BAFI-3210 file (N, C-alpha, C; in Angstrom, 3 decimals, decimal comma, padded with zeros to 6 digits):
// residues 261
n [1|2|3|4|5|6|7|8|9|10|11|12|13|14|15|16|17|18|19|20|21|22|23|24|25|26|27|28|29|30|31|32|33|34|35|36|37|38|39|40|41|42|43|44|45|46|47|48|49|50|51|52|53|54|55|56|57|58|59|60|61|62|63|64|65|66|67|68|69|70|71|72|73|74|75|76|77|78|79|80|81|82|83|84|85|86|87|88|89|90|91|92|93|94|95|96|97|98|99|100|101|102|103|104|105|106|107|108|109|110|111|112|113|114|115|116|117|118|119|120|121|122|123|124|125|126|127|128|129|130|131|132|133|134|135|136|137|138|139|140|141|142|143|144|145|146|147|148|149|150|151|152|153|154|155|156|157|158|159|160|161|162|163|164|165|166|167|168|169|170|171|172|173|174|175|176|177|178|179|180|181|182|183|184|185|186|187|188|189|190|191|192|193|194|195|196|197|198|199|200|201|202|203|204|205|206|207|208|209|210|211|212|213|214|215|216|217|218|219|220|221|222|223|224|225|226|227|228|229|230|231|232|233|234|235|236|237|238|239|240|241|242|243|244|245|246|247|248|249|250|251|252|253|254|255|256|257|258|259|260|261]
n.u [127,578|128,450|130,320|132,487|133,601|134,117|136,278|138,174|138,372|139,754|142,141|143,605|143,679|145,188|147,744|148,256|149,355|151,102|153,081|153,198|154,643|157,193|158,060|158,531|160,371|162,764|163,057|161,939|161,653|162,222|165,178|164,523|164,559|166,365|168,439|168,528|168,817|171,730|174,823|178,150|181,067|183,448|186,383|188,240|189,573|190,751|188,347|185,319|182,499|179,900|176,751|174,555|173,628|175,867|178,190|178,319|176,977|177,200|180,117|180,436|181,525|185,264|186,702|188,783|191,455|190,751|188,895|186,405|182,643|179,398|176,868|174,343|172,546|171,588|171,845|171,974|175,442|176,261|176,830|174,508|176,039|177,297|179,930|182,678|182,336|180,027|178,669|176,393|176,250|176,689|178,955|181,060|180,651|182,524|184,504|183,729|184,080|181,778|181,595|184,225|184,967|183,610|184,620|187,211|187,755|189,236|190,785|193,564|193,618|191,497|193,261|195,343|194,083|193,465|195,727|196,660|195,209|195,861|198,665|197,904|196,298|198,577|200,493|198,514|198,403|201,690|201,877|200,345|201,861|203,811|206,189|206,795|209,229|212,531|214,083|216,868|216,801|214,609|212,089|209,982|206,943|206,034|204,818|205,417|208,249|210,281|212,672|213,699|213,346|211,383|209,763|209,084|207,822|206,208|203,927|203,199|202,037|199,580|198,651|198,158|198,844|200,583|203,360|206,866|210,027|212,301|214,286|216,451|217,768|217,427|215,045|215,346|216,986|214,158|212,293|214,093|214,464|211,541|211,042|210,697|212,856|214,177|216,101|217,149|216,546|214,569|212,092|210,987|207,990|205,386|204,883|207,072|209,224|212,734|216,040|219,130|223,012|225,541|226,101|228,429|229,359|228,285|228,402|228,365|230,526|231,873|231,208|231,635|233,112|232,042|230,992|228,151|226,842|228,197|227,710|226,251|223,143|222,062|220,014|216,193|213,193|210,348|208,622|207,164|207,075|206,569|209,550|209,390|210,198|208,965|210,310|212,209|215,205|216,841|216,363|217,124|216,346|213,815|212,075|210,200|209,173|208,150|210,529|213,015|213,431|216,611|219,988|222,547|221,006|220,214|222,454|223,226|221,336|220,691|219,009|215,351|212,203|208,936|206,190|204,089|203,198]
n.v [085,550|084,087|080,904|081,415|083,880|084,176|082,228|084,347|086,084|084,565|084,039|086,685|087,463|085,247|086,171|088,759|088,433|086,573|088,516|091,031|088,490|088,440|091,055|091,688|089,961|091,643|093,410|096,181|099,599|102,130|101,643|101,564|099,445|097,661|098,850|099,884|097,389|096,270|094,748|093,904|094,970|093,949|095,300|092,787|092,985|095,636|097,596|098,804|100,117|100,023|102,045|100,068|096,527|095,332|094,767|097,130|099,075|102,471|103,780|104,961|104,902|104,021|101,465|100,059|097,329|095,981|098,014|099,344|098,523|098,823|096,454|095,716|095,023|091,940|090,881|088,575|088,056|089,951|092,687|095,262|097,701|100,325|102,938|103,930|106,680|107,270|106,987|104,914|102,508|099,430|096,336|093,291|090,374|088,968|090,653|090,962|090,684|089,277|090,551|090,655|093,435|093,950|091,611|092,435|092,867|094,835|098,236|098,002|096,258|097,467|099,657|098,368|097,381|099,805|101,225|098,540|099,155|101,615|101,590|099,928|101,749|103,240|101,821|101,638|103,960|104,242|101,759|103,115|104,721|103,501|103,279|105,403|108,024|108,066|110,865|112,094|114,175|115,119|117,355|118,103|119,165|118,189|115,391|114,199|113,022|110,888|110,287|108,523|108,804|111,114|109,706|107,964|110,154|111,037|108,885|107,801|110,745|111,015|108,198|108,198|110,255|111,174|113,553|113,332|113,484|115,090|113,784|110,475|109,918|112,153|110,314|107,977|109,069|110,000|107,384|106,116|107,523|107,800|105,361|102,626|101,543|098,225|095,704|093,651|091,615|089,829|090,486|092,968|094,655|094,391|097,610|098,979|100,822|100,377|100,684|101,710|101,266|101,936|101,205|098,067|095,791|093,291|090,844|089,142|089,637|091,650|092,747|091,690|092,367|094,935|097,569|098,488|100,444|102,036|103,560|105,705|106,441|105,829|104,634|104,765|102,309|101,195|098,267|095,234|092,511|089,329|089,802|091,607|094,311|098,197|100,796|102,936|103,482|103,918|105,188|103,387|100,739|101,082|103,280|103,931|100,726|097,090|095,896|092,744|092,014|091,098|089,805|092,018|094,083|093,044|092,813|095,447|096,571|098,663|099,089|099,414|100,301|100,823|103,332|104,121|103,779]
n.w [057,500|055,278|053,506|051,836|052,024|054,623|055,016|053,363|055,734|057,271|056,122|055,809|058,467|059,231|057,669|058,770|061,195|061,452|060,001|062,028|063,253|062,004|061,905|064,574|064,861|064,168|065,087|063,921|064,101|066,788|069,448|071,581|073,929|073,509|073,941|076,310|077,590|076,629|076,936|078,352|076,045|074,202|071,463|068,931|067,581|064,426|063,215|060,665|061,680|060,740|059,005|058,309|058,845|056,976|054,493|052,716|053,807|055,313|056,170|059,688|061,591|063,285|065,015|067,340|068,027|071,192|072,269|074,138|074,202|073,762|073,529|071,595|070,673|067,897|064,134|062,605|061,185|062,280|064,331|066,607|068,322|070,012|070,797|072,519|072,328|071,777|069,391|066,812|065,508|062,852|063,319|062,237|063,612|064,079|065,283|067,855|071,050|073,500|076,517|077,639|078,136|080,797|082,317|083,055|085,686|086,805|087,506|086,282|084,187|082,475|081,723|080,620|078,520|077,635|076,780|074,531|072,499|072,050|070,927|068,810|066,973|066,839|065,622|063,049|062,251|061,340|059,107|057,107|056,110|054,724|052,417|051,944|051,020|052,179|054,214|055,506|058,162|057,514|057,284|059,935|060,109|057,975|055,966|054,034|053,084|055,484|058,204|060,659|063,571|063,023|061,439|063,683|065,396|064,342|064,041|067,143|067,361|066,158|066,520|069,382|070,859|071,371|072,036|071,056|071,571|069,452|068,239|067,730|069,652|071,856|071,821|072,858|075,244|076,669|077,201|078,527|080,681|081,292|082,330|081,547|080,147|078,021|078,086|076,654|074,258|074,409|076,364|074,453|073,518|071,768|069,693|070,842|071,251|069,595|069,819|068,711|067,361|065,697|062,228|062,266|060,803|059,389|060,502|063,493|065,193|064,294|066,049|068,633|072,264|072,397|074,478|074,822|076,562|076,267|073,380|070,897|070,477|067,286|065,675|065,571|066,062|065,840|067,373|066,495|067,205|066,419|065,822|063,996|062,486|062,025|060,315|059,459|057,236|054,773|051,051|049,150|050,407|050,531|051,646|054,325|055,965|057,263|058,452|058,781|062,029|062,711|062,319|061,771|063,201|065,322|065,991|066,782|068,305|071,314|073,126|074,207|074,318|076,566|075,493|076,610|079,559]
ca.u [128,959|128,961|131,762|133,516|134,074|134,548|138,079|138,505|138,893|140,940|143,674|143,948|143,943|146,536|149,045|148,399|149,923|153,161|153,717|153,628|155,801|158,396|158,130|159,194|162,148|163,828|162,927|161,918|161,389|163,213|165,758|165,097|164,096|167,774|169,536|168,325|169,475|173,011|175,818|179,598|182,151|185,672|186,654|189,031|190,444|190,548|187,388|184,552|181,239|178,684|175,108|172,987|174,354|176,149|179,585|178,392|176,725|178,140|181,301|180,287|183,251|186,251|186,894|190,010|191,006|190,731|188,723|185,183|181,669|177,612|176,496|172,591|171,680|172,802|171,188|172,819|176,435|176,503|176,486|174,923|176,367|177,500|181,210|182,339|182,312|178,728|178,423|175,975|176,168|176,542|180,211|180,824|180,146|184,235|185,577|183,802|183,761|180,745|181,278|185,216|185,055|183,284|185,313|188,908|187,686|190,672|191,570|194,722|193,035|190,856|194,538|196,152|193,557|193,229|196,928|196,641|194,187|196,400|199,950|197,415|196,491|199,875|200,827|198,086|199,337|202,938|201,614|199,660|203,206|204,747|206,249|207,234|210,447|213,547|215,551|217,909|217,137|212,949|210,944|209,027|206,139|205,367|204,866|206,089|208,873|210,686|214,243|213,750|212,875|210,275|208,394|208,330|207,149|204,464|202,442|202,874|201,398|198,730|198,008|198,094|197,881|201,694|204,909|208,163|211,087|212,499|215,651|216,605|219,118|216,236|213,742|216,035|216,551|213,139|211,960|214,777|213,191|209,978|211,387|210,170|213,826|214,235|217,998|216,612|215,385|212,995|211,666|210,730|206,641|204,609|205,002|208,192|210,754|214,058|217,584|220,215|224,060|225,820|226,186|229,625|229,827|226,997|229,069|228,685|232,178|231,861|229,972|232,260|234,050|231,350|230,539|227,246|226,171|229,024|227,295|225,597|222,043|221,446|218,687|214,816|212,213|209,087|208,881|206,083|206,479|207,564|210,977|209,756|210,482|208,508|211,098|213,484|216,449|217,248|215,485|217,244|215,614|212,129|211,294|209,634|208,949|208,061|211,569|213,134|214,896|217,432|221,362|223,216|219,819|219,720|224,230|223,335|219,960|220,590|217,856|213,994|211,243|207,418|206,002|202,890|203,056]
ca.v [085,765|082,629|080,800|082,082|085,672|083,556|082,048|085,287|086,887|084,127|084,641|087,910|087,238|085,101|087,134|089,749|087,581|086,404|090,231|091,109|088,083|088,755|092,202|092,174|089,335|092,323|094,686|097,386|101,005|102,183|100,412|101,553|098,276|096,945|100,131|100,061|096,188|097,058|094,424|095,176|094,108|094,308|094,795|091,984|093,499|096,544|096,683|099,641|100,630|101,088|102,168|098,534|095,199|095,334|095,790|098,116|099,942|103,558|103,637|106,233|105,259|102,477|099,965|099,522|095,936|095,996|099,563|099,164|099,223|098,446|095,570|096,268|093,478|091,350|090,758|088,007|087,731|091,483|092,803|095,914|098,257|101,814|103,060|104,591|108,515|107,433|106,571|103,447|100,839|097,633|095,727|092,003|089,388|088,250|091,595|091,651|089,837|090,016|090,424|090,858|094,677|093,514|090,591|092,315|092,579|095,975|099,358|097,782|095,191|098,608|100,580|097,984|097,203|101,245|101,157|098,194|099,936|102,871|101,382|099,898|102,942|104,252|100,584|101,173|105,150|103,999|101,480|104,152|105,172|102,595|103,584|106,604|108,617|108,622|111,812|112,606|115,432|115,163|118,166|117,580|119,673|117,535|113,572|113,919|112,153|110,654|109,860|107,298|109,605|112,227|108,532|107,477|110,905|111,438|108,176|108,159|112,127|110,443|107,113|107,728|111,530|111,632|114,340|112,710|114,572|115,205|112,888|109,507|110,775|112,363|109,694|107,535|109,486|110,038|106,082|106,050|108,996|107,119|104,070|101,731|100,898|097,386|095,615|091,854|091,646|089,140|091,617|093,864|094,166|095,060|098,910|099,198|101,737|100,172|101,899|101,192|101,770|102,822|099,881|098,216|095,021|092,292|090,001|088,907|089,251|093,134|093,769|091,740|093,850|096,673|098,815|099,065|101,309|104,102|104,093|106,780|106,042|106,303|104,853|104,145|102,025|100,458|096,754|094,874|091,498|088,518|090,149|092,909|095,656|098,884|101,978|104,011|104,087|103,882|104,852|102,027|099,868|101,096|103,906|103,080|099,834|096,566|094,894|091,865|092,310|089,953|089,404|092,750|094,828|092,271|093,146|096,759|096,558|099,153|098,774|099,235|100,137|101,651|104,994|104,101|102,761]
ca.w [056,194|053,585|053,982|050,930|052,665|055,915|054,594|053,168|056,230|058,448|055,604|056,153|059,945|059,533|057,199|059,333|062,620|060,151|059,832|063,557|063,769|061,206|062,497|065,415|064,914|063,364|066,006|063,530|064,877|068,177|069,828|073,152|075,002|073,454|073,990|078,478|078,055|076,447|077,723|077,065|075,178|073,465|070,102|069,498|065,891|064,199|062,159|060,731|062,453|059,635|059,643|058,407|059,254|055,737|054,248|051,700|054,349|055,476|057,704|060,611|062,949|063,435|066,175|067,192|069,068|072,511|072,448|075,198|073,346|074,706|072,499|071,652|069,482|066,474|063,049|061,574|061,766|062,649|065,969|066,482|068,776|070,721|071,464|073,996|072,125|071,131|067,873|067,101|064,121|063,390|063,108|061,902|064,907|064,767|065,951|068,916|072,231|074,535|078,101|077,617|079,233|081,882|082,790|082,798|086,863|087,805|086,667|085,600|083,086|081,691|081,425|079,333|077,087|076,448|076,100|073,590|071,194|071,680|070,255|067,505|066,277|066,383|064,266|061,845|061,548|060,875|057,920|056,544|055,312|053,701|051,039|052,296|050,683|053,740|053,661|056,651|059,381|057,173|057,870|061,374|059,952|056,571|056,154|052,620|053,894|057,392|058,924|061,140|064,785|062,594|061,673|064,943|066,135|064,149|064,397|068,003|067,721|065,563|066,792|070,462|071,092|072,278|071,468|071,381|071,509|067,575|067,646|068,018|070,996|072,850|072,138|074,117|076,617|077,290|077,162|079,852|082,129|081,307|083,137|080,900|079,220|078,665|077,629|076,339|073,082|074,466|076,836|074,389|073,399|070,912|069,820|072,023|070,353|069,841|069,662|067,650|067,762|064,553|061,604|062,020|059,848|059,518|061,275|064,940|065,349|064,407|067,725|069,738|073,225|071,928|075,672|073,917|077,487|076,261|072,423|071,279|069,872|065,545|064,793|065,898|065,353|066,086|067,493|065,573|067,879|065,318|065,290|063,070|062,778|061,811|060,590|057,392|056,863|053,006|050,213|048,215|051,327|049,743|052,365|055,594|055,802|057,604|058,439|059,919|063,393|062,226|061,379|062,220|063,666|066,423|067,198|067,367|070,196|072,562|074,617|073,691|075,364|075,719|075,400|077,503|081,080]
c.u [128,889|130,408|133,019|134,309|134,852|136,524|138,544|139,660|139,844|142,367|144,208|144,439|145,459|148,490|149,276|149,149|151,094|153,393|154,521|155,120|156,795|158,823|159,160|160,448|163,058|164,031|162,593|161,761|162,489|163,674|165,819|164,994|165,444|168,425|169,541|169,226|170,983|173,221|176,877|180,191|183,620|185,347|187,976|189,842|189,824|189,157|186,384|183,191|180,368|177,160|174,241|174,401|174,384|177,446|179,091|177,335|178,051|178,902|181,458|181,390|184,170|186,118|188,368|190,469|191,711|189,579|187,172|184,175|180,251|177,356|174,554|172,143|172,870|171,260|172,329|174,074|177,149|176,236|176,126|175,314|176,848|179,674|181,459|181,991|180,381|178,036|177,818|175,534|176,195|178,459|180,041|181,404|181,991|184,692|185,537|183,212|183,078|181,888|182,509|185,791|184,606|183,910|186,372|188,637|188,563|190,788|192,646|194,314|192,646|192,236|195,098|195,728|193,395|194,830|197,296|196,189|194,792|197,327|198,799|197,212|197,578|200,726|200,574|198,401|200,752|202,733|200,235|200,659|203,885|204,687|206,979|208,720|211,647|214,165|215,714|217,589|215,222|212,446|210,108|207,831|205,509|205,793|205,099|207,077|209,906|212,331|213,349|213,135|211,518|209,165|207,973|207,230|205,863|203,022|202,733|202,091|199,817|198,021|197,732|198,121|198,864|202,748|205,660|209,042|211,636|213,684|215,945|217,030|217,369|215,262|214,440|216,081|214,886|212,294|212,798|214,404|211,979|210,459|211,164|211,406|214,437|215,755|217,911|215,751|214,063|212,004|210,979|208,627|206,373|204,510|206,020|208,437|211,838|215,006|218,084|221,729|224,385|226,061|227,744|230,490|227,658|227,140|228,858|229,747|232,559|231,589|230,631|233,130|232,988|230,766|229,198|226,252|227,216|228,541|225,972|224,034|221,967|220,784|217,584|213,967|211,303|208,792|207,284|205,954|207,224|208,853|210,642|209,557|209,714|209,548|211,132|214,085|217,517|215,727|215,937|216,611|213,708|211,818|210,964|209,157|208,775|209,983|212,447|214,050|215,706|219,055|222,053|222,239|219,979|221,049|223,812|222,843|220,606|220,358|216,997|213,267|209,499|207,195|204,603|203,179|202,170]
c.v [083,880|082,109|080,651|083,419|084,994|082,959|082,912|085,447|085,889|084,496|085,461|087,700|086,738|085,416|088,155|089,695|087,291|087,793|090,266|090,315|088,656|090,295|092,586|091,474|090,444|093,537|096,135|098,123|100,813|101,496|100,509|100,899|097,303|097,706|099,939|097,779|095,802|096,018|095,114|094,011|094,484|094,356|093,945|092,072|095,137|096,598|098,691|099,075|100,886|101,070|101,286|097,510|094,425|095,046|096,591|098,981|101,313|103,550|105,330|105,965|103,956|102,511|100,268|098,518|096,993|097,779|098,613|099,633|098,466|097,050|095,615|095,548|092,958|091,112|089,717|087,454|089,205|091,890|094,571|096,557|099,682|101,989|103,942|106,436|108,502|107,373|105,175|102,708|099,860|097,310|094,033|091,128|089,571|089,031|092,031|090,663|090,070|089,974|090,500|092,173|094,279|092,586|091,013|092,783|093,954|096,599|099,097|096,976|096,274|099,226|099,467|097,291|098,879|101,382|100,171|098,928|100,984|102,600|100,647|100,882|103,170|103,267|101,230|102,966|105,110|103,491|102,238|104,651|104,481|102,540|104,996|107,864|108,893|109,739|112,246|113,645|115,914|116,285|117,836|117,918|119,121|116,187|113,268|112,513|111,843|110,328|108,973|107,551|111,126|110,628|108,032|108,937|111,032|110,408|108,131|109,303|111,761|109,385|107,310|109,282|112,217|112,493|113,929|113,291|114,040|113,889|111,474|109,496|111,005|111,244|108,865|107,652|109,450|108,457|105,513|106,456|108,189|105,994|102,401|100,988|099,355|096,860|094,203|092,208|090,282|089,739|092,927|093,250|094,890|096,677|099,605|099,921|100,731|100,938|100,861|102,089|101,958|101,209|099,554|096,937|094,035|090,697|089,680|089,736|091,030|093,927|092,742|092,343|094,847|096,910|099,526|100,383|102,874|104,380|104,921|106,161|106,826|106,289|104,104|103,258|100,837|098,943|096,239|093,447|090,611|088,638|090,390|094,152|097,113|100,577|102,109|104,114|104,717|104,763|103,849|100,920|100,090|102,269|103,320|101,933|098,894|095,616|093,733|092,287|090,888|090,641|091,223|093,948|094,032|092,692|094,536|097,722|097,350|099,066|099,533|099,899|101,204|102,763|105,140|103,150|102,009]
c.w [055,520|054,174|052,904|052,117|054,108|055,879|054,220|054,422|057,470|057,182|055,596|057,240|059,986|058,603|057,659|061,203|062,433|060,093|061,201|063,483|063,440|061,146|063,274|066,243|064,915|064,107|065,643|064,099|065,911|068,683|071,609|074,413|074,777|073,997|075,833|078,787|077,217|077,225|076,601|076,940|074,483|071,844|070,111|068,162|065,887|063,177|062,137|061,337|060,896|059,993|059,357|058,596|057,268|055,130|053,361|052,220|054,995|056,260|058,562|061,377|062,922|064,899|066,269|068,531|070,561|073,510|072,954|074,396|073,803|073,044|072,253|070,653|068,626|065,715|062,002|061,950|062,021|064,008|065,837|068,081|069,178|070,992|072,351|073,687|071,621|070,209|067,691|065,385|064,250|062,397|062,849|064,171|065,296|065,063|066,818|069,749|073,337|075,846|078,348|078,377|080,520|082,789|083,136|084,500|087,724|086,542|086,265|084,236|082,220|080,572|080,440|078,270|076,519|076,118|074,388|072,105|071,070|070,357|068,821|066,403|065,950|065,068|063,286|061,754|060,227|059,336|057,266|055,350|054,850|052,456|050,829|052,322|052,347|052,997|055,630|056,850|058,418|058,164|058,716|060,668|058,498|056,799|054,889|052,218|054,840|056,884|059,563|062,747|064,336|062,090|062,523|065,970|066,331|064,009|065,851|068,415|066,686|065,882|068,545|071,267|071,061|071,494|071,512|070,808|069,808|067,270|067,546|069,156|072,131|073,447|073,231|075,505|077,148|077,744|078,698|081,440|082,731|082,491|083,120|080,010|079,511|077,671|077,090|075,127|073,238|075,357|076,030|073,828|072,487|070,784|070,977|070,791|070,867|068,790|069,620|067,672|065,545|063,523|061,602|061,249|060,225|060,442|062,897|065,316|065,346|065,544|068,842|070,550|073,077|073,820|075,328|075,270|076,985|074,228|071,788|069,846|068,099|065,043|065,789|065,305|066,075|065,897|067,246|066,464|066,576|064,676|064,008|063,368|061,909|061,734|058,715|057,826|055,690|051,958|049,515|049,226|051,039|051,534|053,703|055,130|056,924|057,545|059,453|060,712|063,712|062,697|062,665|063,164|064,979|067,238|067,781|067,617|070,968|073,614|073,184|074,591|075,534|076,039|076,497|079,088|081,298]
res [m|n|s|n|m|t|s|h|w|k|k|i|c|a|g|a|l|l|s|a|a|v|l|g|s|f|s|i|g|p|a|s|s|a|d|a|a|a|s|e|g|q|a|s|g|n|v|y|l|r|s|n|p|s|a|a|g|e|v|v|a|r|i|y|k|g|d|d|v|s|i|l|g|e|s|g|s|w|i|k|l|k|t|a|a|g|k|t|g|y|a|s|s|q|y|i|t|a|g|a|a|a|s|s|g|s|n|n|a|a|s|a|g|t|s|s|a|s|i|e|r|v|i|q|a|g|m|n|y|l|g|t|p|y|e|f|g|s|d|r|n|t|t|t|t|f|d|c|s|d|l|v|r|q|v|f|l|e|g|a|g|i|k|l|p|a|s|s|r|t|q|g|a|w|i|q|d|q|g|t|a|v|y|n|t|g|d|l|k|r|g|d|l|v|f|f|m|s|y|r|g|s|s|a|s|s|y|a|g|v|d|k|s|k|q|t|i|t|h|v|g|i|y|l|g|d|d|k|l|l|h|t|y|s|n|e|a|g|g|v|l|v|g|d|f|s|g|s|w|k|q|r|f|l|f|g|g|s|v|l|k]
***
């Protein structure tokens, strides 16, 4: 074999070795070995699961904060994973925490994560209705308008699969029967229902001396944390909205509580 041919074959072999190394680094082909070595993880935020590691990838599922996942591999800033429902795809690594599910260490921690994920789904369902017109006594069979209790009932049905009673008063009674009622605003948690008495004025003096244990519930909303409420009470205010939990709302507060134990 002459020197030119020898040089030619050396280039071909080198190219083949380089191609094998590159292909191996991207794990092209069946990922059975990666699946077998899957580690546990948990979503740290709401994120779309995509068909490939790109924001342009087709959305195949949605993952919510607190959902447990199996991590199958990495591709740059993307994590390949499988959901508890068996969906496989890619999510941005900034929303996935490795080992979170495995490190919870107890059924109570796992339950808390599930509850948190459900609450986030409930709140997201409510956010989808921002701006929807207010209507007192709205039709419970449509989502074209809401009153306060109809909104709460709808978003818990969509987000957590829980069908609450139809009125703010019966929802309040249900929370008390559940044994989750709290009477101090400082004890409220994100996703708690909050119940209010009738409006008497904008100043604290308007509510001085009121025995709140004898007051009737006239309004309900969902506490978002950071002194914010998701609720609806008038079209003038904008229909379904996120508003401040301050001023007369604080004065009118009767109690709150979690739907999820």
